[in-house]
N, CA, C and O atoms as a GROMACS GRO file, in nm:
protein
  364
    1UNK      N    1 -13.171  -2.607  -1.707
    1UNK     CA    2 -13.128  -2.479  -1.651
    1UNK      C    3 -13.013  -2.426  -1.734
    1UNK      O    4 -12.929  -2.502  -1.782
    2UNK      N    5 -13.010  -2.293  -1.749
    2UNK     CA    6 -12.902  -2.230  -1.823
    2UNK      C    7 -12.768  -2.255  -1.755
    2UNK      O    8 -12.764  -2.289  -1.636
    3UNK      N    9 -12.658  -2.239  -1.827
    3UNK     CA   10 -12.529  -2.240  -1.762
    3UNK      C   11 -12.527  -2.124  -1.663
    3UNK      O   12 -12.596  -2.024  -1.682
    4UNK      N   13 -12.448  -2.137  -1.559
    4UNK     CA   14 -12.446  -2.030  -1.461
    4UNK      C   15 -12.308  -2.017  -1.398
    4UNK      O   16 -12.230  -2.112  -1.399
    5UNK      N   17 -12.279  -1.902  -1.343
    5UNK     CA   18 -12.156  -1.873  -1.272
    5UNK      C   19 -12.190  -1.871  -1.125
    5UNK      O   20 -12.294  -1.818  -1.086
    6UNK      N   21 -12.104  -1.928  -1.042
    6UNK     CA   22 -12.130  -1.933  -0.897
    6UNK      C   23 -12.030  -1.848  -0.820
    6UNK      O   24 -11.910  -1.855  -0.845
    7UNK      N   25 -12.080  -1.768  -0.727
    7UNK     CA   26 -12.000  -1.691  -0.636
    7UNK      C   27 -12.055  -1.721  -0.497
    7UNK      O   28 -12.164  -1.676  -0.464
    8UNK      N   29 -11.982  -1.795  -0.416
    8UNK     CA   30 -12.031  -1.841  -0.288
    8UNK      C   31 -12.162  -1.917  -0.308
    8UNK      O   32 -12.167  -2.012  -0.387
    9UNK      N   33 -12.268  -1.877  -0.238
    9UNK     CA   34 -12.397  -1.944  -0.256
    9UNK      C   35 -12.486  -1.870  -0.355
    9UNK      O   36 -12.607  -1.895  -0.361
   10UNK      N   37 -12.429  -1.779  -0.432
   10UNK     CA   38 -12.506  -1.703  -0.530
   10UNK      C   39 -12.456  -1.742  -0.669
   10UNK      O   40 -12.336  -1.738  -0.696
   11UNK      N   41 -12.549  -1.781  -0.756
   11UNK     CA   42 -12.516  -1.818  -0.893
   11UNK      C   43 -12.582  -1.720  -0.988
   11UNK      O   44 -12.682  -1.656  -0.953
   12UNK      N   45 -12.526  -1.709  -1.107
   12UNK     CA   46 -12.577  -1.616  -1.209
   12UNK      C   47 -12.612  -1.695  -1.336
   12UNK      O   48 -12.531  -1.775  -1.383
   13UNK      N   49 -12.732  -1.673  -1.390
   13UNK     CA   50 -12.766  -1.733  -1.519
   13UNK      C   51 -12.685  -1.663  -1.628
   13UNK      O   52 -12.626  -1.557  -1.605
   14UNK      N   53 -12.684  -1.724  -1.744
   14UNK     CA   54 -12.619  -1.659  -1.860
   14UNK      C   55 -12.681  -1.522  -1.886
   14UNK      O   56 -12.610  -1.426  -1.914
   15UNK      N   57 -12.813  -1.514  -1.877
   15UNK     CA   58 -12.878  -1.385  -1.900
   15UNK      C   59 -12.829  -1.280  -1.802
   15UNK      O   60 -12.800  -1.167  -1.842
   16UNK      N   61 -12.818  -1.316  -1.674
   16UNK     CA   62 -12.771  -1.222  -1.574
   16UNK      C   63 -12.626  -1.177  -1.605
   16UNK      O   64 -12.592  -1.060  -1.586
   17UNK      N   65 -12.544  -1.269  -1.651
   17UNK     CA   66 -12.406  -1.231  -1.683
   17UNK      C   67 -12.402  -1.137  -1.802
   17UNK      O   68 -12.319  -1.045  -1.806
   18UNK      N   69 -12.491  -1.158  -1.900
   18UNK     CA   70 -12.497  -1.067  -2.015
   18UNK      C   71 -12.544  -0.927  -1.972
   18UNK      O   72 -12.508  -0.827  -2.033
   19UNK      N   73 -12.623  -0.923  -1.869
   19UNK     CA   74 -12.679  -0.795  -1.822
   19UNK      C   75 -12.570  -0.698  -1.777
   19UNK      O   76 -12.587  -0.576  -1.789
   20UNK      N   77 -12.459  -0.748  -1.725
   20UNK     CA   78 -12.348  -0.662  -1.687
   20UNK      C   79 -12.300  -0.579  -1.808
   20UNK      O   80 -12.277  -0.458  -1.798
   21UNK      N   81 -12.285  -0.645  -1.920
   21UNK     CA   82 -12.236  -0.578  -2.045
   21UNK      C   83 -12.343  -0.484  -2.099
   21UNK      O   84 -12.310  -0.374  -2.144
   22UNK      N   85 -12.467  -0.524  -2.095
   22UNK     CA   86 -12.577  -0.438  -2.145
   22UNK      C   87 -12.579  -0.309  -2.066
   22UNK      O   88 -12.584  -0.200  -2.124
   23UNK      N   89 -12.576  -0.319  -1.933
   23UNK     CA   90 -12.579  -0.198  -1.850
   23UNK      C   91 -12.454  -0.114  -1.867
   23UNK      O   92 -12.461   0.008  -1.863
   24UNK      N   93 -12.340  -0.179  -1.887
   24UNK     CA   94 -12.214  -0.107  -1.909
   24UNK      C   95 -12.225  -0.021  -2.036
   24UNK      O   96 -12.183   0.095  -2.038
   25UNK      N   97 -12.282  -0.079  -2.142
   25UNK     CA   98 -12.298  -0.002  -2.267
   25UNK      C   99 -12.392   0.116  -2.248
   25UNK      O  100 -12.383   0.215  -2.320
   26UNK      N  101 -12.482   0.105  -2.151
   26UNK     CA  102 -12.574   0.215  -2.120
   26UNK      C  103 -12.518   0.313  -2.018
   26UNK      O  104 -12.586   0.408  -1.980
   27UNK      N  105 -12.395   0.290  -1.976
   27UNK     CA  106 -12.328   0.383  -1.887
   27UNK      C  107 -12.329   0.347  -1.741
   27UNK      O  108 -12.291   0.430  -1.658
   28UNK      N  109 -12.372   0.225  -1.705
   28UNK     CA  110 -12.376   0.186  -1.566
   28UNK      C  111 -12.291   0.060  -1.546
   28UNK      O  112 -12.331  -0.050  -1.585
   29UNK      N  113 -12.173   0.076  -1.486
   29UNK     CA  114 -12.087  -0.038  -1.460
   29UNK      C  115 -12.114  -0.092  -1.320
   29UNK      O  116 -12.099  -0.021  -1.221
   30UNK      N  117 -12.152  -0.217  -1.314
   30UNK     CA  118 -12.173  -0.285  -1.187
   30UNK      C  119 -12.083  -0.405  -1.178
   30UNK      O  120 -12.046  -0.462  -1.280
   31UNK      N  121 -12.046  -0.445  -1.056
   31UNK     CA  122 -11.962  -0.563  -1.038
   31UNK      C  123 -12.046  -0.678  -0.986
   31UNK      O  124 -12.154  -0.658  -0.931
   32UNK      N  125 -11.994  -0.797  -1.004
   32UNK     CA  126 -12.058  -0.916  -0.947
   32UNK      C  127 -12.072  -0.898  -0.797
   32UNK      O  128 -12.176  -0.933  -0.740
   33UNK      N  129 -11.970  -0.845  -0.731
   33UNK     CA  130 -11.976  -0.825  -0.586
   33UNK      C  131 -12.091  -0.735  -0.544
   33UNK      O  132 -12.155  -0.760  -0.442
   34UNK      N  133 -12.119  -0.631  -0.622
   34UNK     CA  134 -12.229  -0.540  -0.589
   34UNK      C  135 -12.364  -0.614  -0.594
   34UNK      O  136 -12.450  -0.595  -0.507
   35UNK      N  137 -12.381  -0.697  -0.694
   35UNK     CA  138 -12.506  -0.772  -0.708
   35UNK      C  139 -12.520  -0.874  -0.597
   35UNK      O  140 -12.626  -0.888  -0.536
   36UNK      N  141 -12.411  -0.947  -0.569
   36UNK     CA  142 -12.412  -1.045  -0.460
   36UNK      C  143 -12.442  -0.978  -0.327
   36UNK      O  144 -12.516  -1.032  -0.246
   37UNK      N  145 -12.385  -0.860  -0.305
   37UNK     CA  146 -12.409  -0.788  -0.179
   37UNK      C  147 -12.559  -0.758  -0.162
   37UNK      O  148 -12.611  -0.769  -0.051
   38UNK      N  149 -12.627  -0.720  -0.267
   38UNK     CA  150 -12.771  -0.692  -0.259
   38UNK      C  151 -12.848  -0.819  -0.225
   38UNK      O  152 -12.942  -0.816  -0.146
   39UNK      N  153 -12.809  -0.930  -0.286
   39UNK     CA  154 -12.878  -1.058  -0.257
   39UNK      C  155 -12.854  -1.102  -0.112
   39UNK      O  156 -12.946  -1.150  -0.045
   40UNK      N  157 -12.732  -1.085  -0.065
   40UNK     CA  158 -12.698  -1.131   0.069
   40UNK      C  159 -12.743  -1.035   0.178
   40UNK      O  160 -12.771  -1.078   0.290
   41UNK      N  161 -12.750  -0.905   0.148
   41UNK     CA  162 -12.787  -0.804   0.248
   41UNK      C  163 -12.885  -0.702   0.190
   41UNK      O  164 -12.853  -0.584   0.178
   42UNK      N  165 -13.004  -0.747   0.152
   42UNK     CA  166 -13.101  -0.655   0.093
   42UNK      C  167 -13.160  -0.560   0.196
   42UNK      O  168 -13.170  -0.592   0.314
   43UNK      N  169 -13.200  -0.444   0.150
   43UNK     CA  170 -13.274  -0.351   0.236
   43UNK      C  171 -13.423  -0.387   0.229
   43UNK      O  172 -13.499  -0.353   0.320
   44UNK      N  173 -13.464  -0.454   0.123
   44UNK     CA  174 -13.602  -0.493   0.105
   44UNK      C  175 -13.606  -0.616   0.014
   44UNK      O  176 -13.524  -0.629  -0.077
   45UNK      N  177 -13.700  -0.706   0.040
   45UNK     CA  178 -13.721  -0.821  -0.048
   45UNK      C  179 -13.871  -0.832  -0.077
   45UNK      O  180 -13.953  -0.836   0.015
   46UNK      N  181 -13.904  -0.837  -0.203
   46UNK     CA  182 -14.041  -0.854  -0.248
   46UNK      C  183 -14.052  -0.989  -0.317
   46UNK      O  184 -13.952  -1.047  -0.359
   47UNK      N  185 -14.174  -1.039  -0.328
   47UNK     CA  186 -14.198  -1.162  -0.405
   47UNK      C  187 -14.258  -1.120  -0.536
   47UNK      O  188 -14.356  -1.045  -0.542
   48UNK      N  189 -14.197  -1.170  -0.644
   48UNK     CA  190 -14.240  -1.133  -0.778
   48UNK      C  191 -14.303  -1.247  -0.854
   48UNK      O  192 -14.352  -1.344  -0.795
   49UNK      N  193 -14.301  -1.234  -0.985
   49UNK     CA  194 -14.358  -1.330  -1.079
   49UNK      C  195 -14.300  -1.470  -1.056
   49UNK      O  196 -14.180  -1.483  -1.033
   50UNK      N  197 -14.381  -1.572  -1.062
   50UNK     CA  198 -14.342  -1.712  -1.044
   50UNK      C  199 -14.279  -1.736  -0.907
   50UNK      O  200 -14.202  -1.831  -0.890
   51UNK      N  201 -14.311  -1.652  -0.808
   51UNK     CA  202 -14.257  -1.673  -0.676
   51UNK      C  203 -14.109  -1.636  -0.661
   51UNK      O  204 -14.047  -1.668  -0.560
   52UNK      N  205 -14.054  -1.570  -0.761
   52UNK     CA  206 -13.915  -1.525  -0.753
   52UNK      C  207 -13.904  -1.412  -0.652
   52UNK      O  208 -14.000  -1.339  -0.628
   53UNK      N  209 -13.787  -1.400  -0.595
   53UNK     CA  210 -13.760  -1.296  -0.498
   53UNK      C  211 -13.692  -1.177  -0.567
   53UNK      O  212 -13.616  -1.194  -0.662
   54UNK      N  213 -13.721  -1.055  -0.519
   54UNK     CA  214 -13.659  -0.937  -0.573
   54UNK      C  215 -13.598  -0.860  -0.456
   54UNK      O  216 -13.668  -0.796  -0.378
   55UNK      N  217 -13.466  -0.868  -0.447
   55UNK     CA  218 -13.392  -0.798  -0.342
   55UNK      C  219 -13.356  -0.660  -0.390
   55UNK      O  220 -13.318  -0.642  -0.506
   56UNK      N  221 -13.368  -0.560  -0.302
   56UNK     CA  222 -13.336  -0.421  -0.336
   56UNK      C  223 -13.243  -0.362  -0.235
   56UNK      O  224 -13.249  -0.394  -0.116
   57UNK      N  225 -13.155  -0.273  -0.283
   57UNK     CA  226 -13.067  -0.194  -0.195
   57UNK      C  227 -13.028  -0.068  -0.270
   57UNK      O  228 -13.026  -0.066  -0.393
   58UNK      N  229 -12.998   0.036  -0.194
   58UNK     CA  230 -12.960   0.165  -0.255
   58UNK      C  231 -12.838   0.149  -0.343
   58UNK      O  232 -12.741   0.082  -0.306
   59UNK      N  233 -12.845   0.210  -0.459
   59UNK     CA  234 -12.735   0.213  -0.555
   59UNK      C  235 -12.666   0.347  -0.550
   59UNK      O  236 -12.544   0.355  -0.549
   60UNK      N  237 -12.747   0.453  -0.546
   60UNK     CA  238 -12.694   0.590  -0.534
   60UNK      C  239 -12.810   0.677  -0.482
   60UNK      O  240 -12.912   0.623  -0.438
   61UNK      N  241 -12.796   0.808  -0.487
   61UNK     CA  242 -12.897   0.897  -0.430
   61UNK      C  243 -13.033   0.881  -0.495
   61UNK      O  244 -13.136   0.901  -0.430
   62UNK      N  245 -13.036   0.845  -0.623
   62UNK     CA  246 -13.164   0.840  -0.695
   62UNK      C  247 -13.211   0.699  -0.729
   62UNK      O  248 -13.327   0.681  -0.768
   63UNK      N  249 -13.124   0.601  -0.715
   63UNK     CA  250 -13.158   0.466  -0.766
   63UNK      C  251 -13.132   0.356  -0.662
   63UNK      O  252 -13.049   0.368  -0.572
   64UNK      N  253 -13.210   0.248  -0.679
   64UNK     CA  254 -13.187   0.123  -0.608
   64UNK      C  255 -13.145   0.020  -0.712
   64UNK      O  256 -13.175   0.034  -0.830
   65UNK      N  257 -13.077  -0.083  -0.667
   65UNK     CA  258 -13.046  -0.197  -0.752
   65UNK      C  259 -13.144  -0.308  -0.714
   65UNK      O  260 -13.149  -0.349  -0.598
   66UNK      N  261 -13.219  -0.356  -0.810
   66UNK     CA  262 -13.317  -0.463  -0.788
   66UNK      C  263 -13.260  -0.590  -0.850
   66UNK      O  264 -13.221  -0.591  -0.967
   67UNK      N  265 -13.254  -0.697  -0.771
   67UNK     CA  266 -13.198  -0.824  -0.817
   67UNK      C  267 -13.305  -0.930  -0.804
   67UNK      O  268 -13.354  -0.958  -0.695
   68UNK      N  269 -13.340  -0.990  -0.919
   68UNK     CA  270 -13.439  -1.097  -0.922
   68UNK      C  271 -13.368  -1.231  -0.913
   68UNK      O  272 -13.277  -1.260  -0.991
   69UNK      N  273 -13.409  -1.312  -0.816
   69UNK     CA  274 -13.345  -1.440  -0.798
   69UNK      C  275 -13.444  -1.549  -0.755
   69UNK      O  276 -13.554  -1.520  -0.708
   70UNK      N  277 -13.401  -1.674  -0.770
   70UNK     CA  278 -13.479  -1.790  -0.726
   70UNK      C  279 -13.394  -1.864  -0.622
   70UNK      O  280 -13.271  -1.863  -0.628
   71UNK      N  281 -13.462  -1.926  -0.527
   71UNK     CA  282 -13.392  -2.013  -0.432
   71UNK      C  283 -13.390  -2.152  -0.494
   71UNK      O  284 -13.493  -2.208  -0.531
   72UNK      N  285 -13.270  -2.208  -0.505
   72UNK     CA  286 -13.249  -2.343  -0.558
   72UNK      C  287 -13.168  -2.418  -0.454
   72UNK      O  288 -13.045  -2.407  -0.448
   73UNK      N  289 -13.238  -2.495  -0.374
   73UNK     CA  290 -13.172  -2.563  -0.263
   73UNK      C  291 -13.119  -2.459  -0.166
   73UNK      O  292 -13.193  -2.372  -0.121
   74UNK      N  293 -12.990  -2.467  -0.134
   74UNK     CA  294 -12.928  -2.372  -0.043
   74UNK      C  295 -12.860  -2.257  -0.117
   74UNK      O  296 -12.788  -2.176  -0.057
   75UNK      N  297 -12.883  -2.250  -0.248
   75UNK     CA  298 -12.822  -2.145  -0.331
   75UNK      C  299 -12.928  -2.047  -0.378
   75UNK      O  300 -13.048  -2.075  -0.374
   76UNK      N  301 -12.880  -1.933  -0.424
   76UNK     CA  302 -12.968  -1.831  -0.486
   76UNK      C  303 -12.922  -1.812  -0.629
   76UNK      O  304 -12.804  -1.788  -0.653
   77UNK      N  305 -13.013  -1.822  -0.721
   77UNK     CA  306 -12.983  -1.810  -0.865
   77UNK      C  307 -13.034  -1.677  -0.915
   77UNK      O  308 -13.155  -1.654  -0.924
   78UNK      N  309 -12.940  -1.588  -0.949
   78UNK     CA  310 -12.976  -1.455  -1.000
   78UNK      C  311 -13.022  -1.469  -1.145
   78UNK      O  312 -12.948  -1.516  -1.232
   79UNK      N  313 -13.146  -1.426  -1.168
   79UNK     CA  314 -13.204  -1.436  -1.301
   79UNK      C  315 -13.176  -1.307  -1.379
   79UNK      O  316 -13.141  -1.313  -1.497
   80UNK      N  317 -13.190  -1.193  -1.314
   80UNK     CA  318 -13.163  -1.064  -1.375
   80UNK      C  319 -13.149  -0.959  -1.268
   80UNK      O  320 -13.174  -0.987  -1.150
   81UNK      N  321 -13.108  -0.840  -1.305
   81UNK     CA  322 -13.101  -0.728  -1.212
   81UNK      C  323 -13.111  -0.599  -1.292
   81UNK      O  324 -13.084  -0.596  -1.412
   82UNK      N  325 -13.151  -0.492  -1.224
   82UNK     CA  326 -13.171  -0.366  -1.296
   82UNK      C  327 -13.176  -0.250  -1.196
   82UNK      O  328 -13.219  -0.267  -1.082
   83UNK      N  329 -13.132  -0.134  -1.240
   83UNK     CA  330 -13.145  -0.016  -1.157
   83UNK      C  331 -13.290   0.036  -1.169
   83UNK      O  332 -13.354   0.023  -1.273
   84UNK      N  333 -13.338   0.095  -1.060
   84UNK     CA  334 -13.472   0.154  -1.060
   84UNK      C  335 -13.472   0.279  -0.975
   84UNK      O  336 -13.386   0.295  -0.888
   85UNK      N  337 -13.566   0.367  -0.999
   85UNK     CA  338 -13.574   0.490  -0.920
   85UNK      C  339 -13.617   0.458  -0.777
   85UNK      O  340 -13.715   0.386  -0.754
   86UNK      N  341 -13.541   0.513  -0.682
   86UNK     CA  342 -13.569   0.486  -0.540
   86UNK      C  343 -13.709   0.523  -0.501
   86UNK      O  344 -13.772   0.452  -0.423
   87UNK      N  345 -13.762   0.633  -0.554
   87UNK     CA  346 -13.893   0.681  -0.513
   87UNK      C  347 -14.003   0.578  -0.544
   87UNK      O  348 -14.108   0.578  -0.479
   88UNK      N  349 -13.979   0.492  -0.641
   88UNK     CA  350 -14.080   0.392  -0.677
   88UNK      C  351 -14.086   0.277  -0.577
   88UNK      O  352 -14.190   0.214  -0.560
   89UNK      N  353 -13.971   0.249  -0.510
   89UNK     CA  354 -13.966   0.132  -0.425
   89UNK      C  355 -13.942   0.164  -0.277
   89UNK      O  356 -13.950   0.075  -0.193
   90UNK      N  357 -13.915   0.287  -0.244
   90UNK     CA  358 -13.894   0.325  -0.104
   90UNK      C  359 -14.009   0.407  -0.051
   90UNK      O  360 -14.080   0.473  -0.126
   91UNK      N  361 -14.026   0.400   0.081
   91UNK     CA  362 -14.128   0.485   0.143
   91UNK      C  363 -14.256   0.413   0.153
   91UNK      O  364 -14.354   0.468   0.203
   0.00000   0.00000   0.00000
């Protein structure tokens, strides 16, 4: 398993940690707390590739934040996250 950062019962892979900087360079600054909040209190959870979970919550008027994670014991390991258009995932 990759190195990871842990916040409560939510951990972040190295890839997920790099994603903060990638999105910041593209003009979207997100905090670890924002991502953890989506994992802990999602508005919607889907099952994705390899049985991973995808938690979603509103980010702003036009976007949701989608967080892909795996359950590892009693912890959740964030693999990646990304903003997406609300219209694609709501309704």
